[in-house]
N, C-alpha and C positions, 0 to 999 in steps of 0.2 A: 538974246536968243530966247524965242518963245516956243512953247509946246504946240505942236500941230495936233489939234484936238481930233480932227477927222482920222488922221493916221493912228492916233492913240486908240480911238474907238475900234478901228479895224484890228489892231493888235489884241485888244481885249476880247473881241469876238473870236479871233483865232485861238486864243487861250481857252475860251469857253468850249470851242469845238474839241480842243485837246483834252479837256477834262472829260467830256462825253466819251471820247475814244479811249481814254485811259481806264474808264470803267467798263465799257462794252467789250473791248478786246480780251481782257482776261476771262470775262464771263463766257464769251464764245469759245475761247480756247479750252476752258474747263468743260464745257458741254461736249466739245469734240473728244477730249481725252476720256470723258465719262462713258461715251458711246463708241468705243473703238470697233465694235463688231457691226456697227450700222453701215449701210451702203453709202451714206452721205458723210462718212468720217473725213475723207480727204478734202472734199470741197469746203466743209465747215472749218477744218484745220487751216486751210489756205486762207480763207476769209479772216480768220482770227489773227493769223500772222501778218497779213497785209494791214489790218486795222492797227496792230501793235506798232508796226513800222511807220504807219501814217501818223500815229499819235506822237511818236518821237520827232518826226519831221515837222509836224504842225507846231509842236512845242518850240522848236528852234526858230521857226519862221515867226511865230507870235512874239517871242522875246526879241528877236531882231527888229520887228516892226515897232515894238514899244520903245526900244532904245533909239531907233531912228526918229521917232516922234519927239523924244526928249532932247536928243543931242543933234538933230539934223541929219540929213543924208550924207553918206560918206562920198568922198570925191572919186572913188574908184568905180 
């Protein structure tokens, strides 16, 4: 069984995106909570929450892609 290098590269790219989201989401959430009286409070808060959820999702997808590259695709 050999490692699929193309799939491994895709997984590493997804984890790179995850790292970016893991840093940007808390910063955006912090800015939203710091400016609660600003008219853009709710849109910025929603964007921060969406980025945080997306970071978790991309982390799972990236790890799944990397494990599929090492161990092959599952039969399901």
